[in-house]
C-alpha positions in Angstrom: 102.7 73.4 94.9 105.4 75.9 94.8 108.3 76.0 97.0 109.9 79.0 99.0 113.2 77.3 99.3 116.0 79.8 100.0 113.6 82.5 99.1 114.1 84.9 102.0 111.2 86.4 104.8 111.2 89.5 106.6 108.3 88.8 108.4 107.3 91.7 111.6 105.8 90.0 114.7 107.2 86.7 114.1 108.4 85.8 117.7 104.3 84.6 118.3 100.9 83.7 117.1 100.3 83.9 113.1 103.8 85.2 112.2 105.3 82.6 113.8 103.0 80.2 112.1 104.3 81.8 108.7 107.6 82.0 109.2 107.2 78.0 110.3 105.9 77.0 107.5 107.9 78.7 105.5 111.2 76.6 107.0 109.7 74.2 106.2 110.9 74.5 102.5 113.9 75.7 103.8 113.5 79.3 103.4 115.4 82.2 105.1 113.2 83.6 107.7 114.0 87.8 109.1 112.4 87.4 112.9 111.7 90.8 112.9 109.5 92.0 116.2 110.2 93.4 119.7 109.9 90.8 122.0 113.6 89.1 123.0 113.1 88.6 126.7 110.3 86.8 128.2 106.9 87.7 129.1 104.6 87.0 131.8 101.4 87.3 129.5 103.0 86.4 125.9 104.3 83.2 124.7 108.3 83.1 123.0 111.2 85.3 121.9 112.3 86.5 119.0 115.4 83.5 119.9 112.5 81.0 120.5 111.2 81.3 117.7 114.7 81.1 115.8 115.1 77.8 117.0 111.8 76.6 115.9 112.3 78.1 112.7 115.9 75.9 111.7 114.6 73.2 113.9 111.7 72.9 110.6 114.9 73.5 108.5 115.0 76.8 107.7 117.3 79.7 108.5 116.8 82.0 111.1 118.4 85.8 111.9 116.6 87.5 114.9 116.6 90.6 115.0 114.9 93.4 118.0 112.7 95.3 115.9 110.3 98.5 117.0 109.1 98.8 113.3 107.5 102.2 114.6 112.0 103.6 114.1 113.0 103.8 111.1 116.8 103.4 112.1 115.5 99.6 114.0 113.8 98.2 110.7 116.8 99.6 108.4 119.0 98.2 111.1 117.7 94.5 109.9 117.6 94.8 106.9 121.1 95.4 106.2 121.3 92.4 108.8 119.4 90.7 106.3 120.9 91.8 103.2 124.3 91.0 104.9 123.7 87.5 105.8 121.2 86.2 103.3 122.3 88.3 100.1 118.4 90.5 100.1 114.9 90.1 100.7 112.7 88.3 98.6 109.5 88.5 100.3 108.4 90.9 103.0 105.6 90.0 105.8 103.5 92.8 107.3 101.7 91.1 110.6 103.4 93.3 113.3 100.0 94.9 114.5 98.3 96.9 118.1 94.7 96.4 118.8 92.2 98.4 121.1 88.9 97.8 120.5 87.4 101.2 122.0 84.9 103.5 121.0 85.6 107.1 120.0 84.8 108.2 124.0 86.8 105.5 125.6 90.0 105.1 123.2 93.2 106.9 125.0 94.8 108.9 122.6 98.3 107.1 123.3 96.7 104.2 122.3 95.4 105.5 119.1 99.4 106.9 118.3 100.3 103.2 118.9 97.8 101.9 116.4 98.5 104.0 113.8 102.0 103.8 114.1 102.6 100.2 114.3 99.7 99.2 112.1 99.8 102.0 109.2 103.1 103.7 109.3 105.3 100.5 110.1 103.7 98.5 107.4 104.3 101.5 105.0 107.8 102.0 106.3 108.3 98.3 105.9 107.6 98.3 102.7 109.2 101.9 102.0 112.9 100.5 103.4 112.5 96.6 101.8 111.0 98.0 98.5 114.9 98.3 97.0 116.0 94.6 98.1 112.3 93.8 96.5 113.1 95.2 93.2 116.3 92.9 92.9 114.3 89.6 93.6 112.7 86.5 91.6 108.8 86.5 92.7 108.8 89.5 94.7 105.8 89.3 97.3 104.5 91.4 100.1 101.9 90.3 102.2 100.1 92.6 104.6 97.7 90.9 107.7 94.9 93.1 107.1 91.3 93.0 106.1 89.1 93.8 103.2 88.3 97.4 102.1 84.8 97.1 102.8 83.9 100.9 103.8 80.7 100.1 105.3 79.2 101.6 108.9 79.6 98.4 110.6 82.9 97.6 110.2 83.8 101.5 111.7 81.2 102.6 114.4 82.4 100.0 117.5 86.0 100.8 117.1 86.4 103.5 114.9 90.1 103.7 115.8 91.6 100.8 115.4 89.6 99.4 111.7 91.5 103.6 110.4 94.1 101.9 111.6 94.0 98.2 110.5 92.4 99.4 107.3 95.1 101.8 106.3 97.2 98.4 106.0 95.1 97.2 103.3 95.2 100.4 101.1 99.1 100.2 102.0 97.9 96.9 99.4 95.5 98.3 97.3 98.1 101.2 96.6 101.2 98.9 96.3 99.5 96.3 94.0 98.9 98.9 91.5 102.5 101.5 91.9 104.9 98.2 91.6 102.9 96.3 89.4 104.8 97.0 86.9 108.1 96.4 88.5 106.3 92.5 89.1 106.3 93.5 93.7 102.9 91.6 94.5 101.4 92.9 96.9 98.5 91.0 98.9 96.3 91.0 101.7 95.4 88.2 103.7 92.9 87.9 106.9 90.6 84.8 108.7 87.7 83.4 108.4 87.0 82.7 112.3 89.2 84.1 115.1 92.5 82.3 115.7 93.6 81.5 118.9 96.9 84.2 119.1 97.9 86.2 122.3 95.7 88.8 121.4 92.5 86.8 121.5 92.9 84.9 124.4 94.2 88.2 126.4 91.9 91.2 124.6 89.1 89.3 123.4 87.5 86.5 125.7 90.1 84.1 126.9 90.3 80.4 126.9 86.3 80.8 125.4 87.2 82.2 122.8 90.3 80.2 121.9 88.5 76.9 121.9 86.1 78.6 119.3 88.8 79.9 117.1 91.2 78.1 114.8 94.8 77.8 114.8 97.8 79.8 113.4 98.7 77.0 111.2 95.5 77.8 109.1 97.3 81.2 108.6 100.6 79.5 107.6 99.7 77.6 104.9 97.5 80.0 102.9 99.9 82.6 103.3 102.5 79.7 101.9 100.4 79.4 99.0 99.7 82.9 98.4 103.6 84.0 98.6 104.3 80.7 95.9 102.1 82.3 93.1 103.6 84.5 90.4 104.0 87.7 91.5 103.2 89.4 88.0 99.7 87.2 88.1 98.8 87.3 91.7 98.6 90.8 93.3 96.0 93.3 94.7 93.8 90.4 96.4 92.1 90.9 99.9 92.2 87.0 100.8 90.5 84.8 103.0 92.3 82.1 104.5 89.6 79.4 103.8 88.9 80.5 100.0 92.8 80.4 99.6 92.7 77.0 101.6 90.2 76.0 99.3 92.9 77.5 96.0 95.1 74.7 97.5 92.6 72.1 97.1 92.0 71.3 101.2 88.2 71.9 101.9 88.6 69.8 105.4 89.8 72.6 107.8 89.0 70.0 110.8 92.5 70.0 111.6 92.8 73.8 112.5 89.9 74.1 114.7 91.4 74.4 118.7 88.5 72.4 119.6 86.2 70.8 116.9 83.0 70.0 119.2 82.9 74.6 119.6 81.1 76.4 117.1 83.9 78.7 115.3 83.8 82.1 116.0 83.9 84.6 112.8 86.2 87.3 112.8 85.8 90.8 112.4 85.3 92.4 109.4 84.4 89.2 107.2 
């Protein structure tokens, strides 16, 4: 398996959950990780801050740069990128993980929630890609990885929560477009999505509490799957909408029991799969 040693990853929303799992897996190789997230102070319902995540990255063997970043604001993103380049000399990998979720129907959704999802999920993802691009163009084996679902244009994925689906599919459309736009430059663009629910704060706080968490896999499966993708040759592995367990099979791992929060529970399928 390839290594991310010495690579610099710019990961949005890396203070907890899937973003942090990807950061920690990269850190095990000795990677540099820019933790670009909003949480600088402890939150009563959300575990971790950019600073605690940075401590974990360094304890795992990597180097960390915690940056307070709200990806809705261009100046904030650019400042974090500038700091990353100053500290680590460049950016090799962009992981667009930051996302907002609101699973309400058209009648119920508040427009401020609609705007939040589209400004973070779609616009924020596009903005990070745009601003990281000059540095990715200089990198050896550059990758963009969006945490977004396959583009299945079927009614059942839209009808229950049109606003959220449009926002998440916007991230996936970036993958489709960037894979083509950047192919000649050797920059890979891929998406990764879980087969099952993942035990994150969003699942616990918004989707069903501890009961749902017990039916989920841990974020580590996404960290391991992302690691496999990001160590592939960028000119050969692009434009894919990967599912985590399929990736692990490619990596030669078929026993996924270690990722279950509670092995006695039946796993809950995730959205869009």
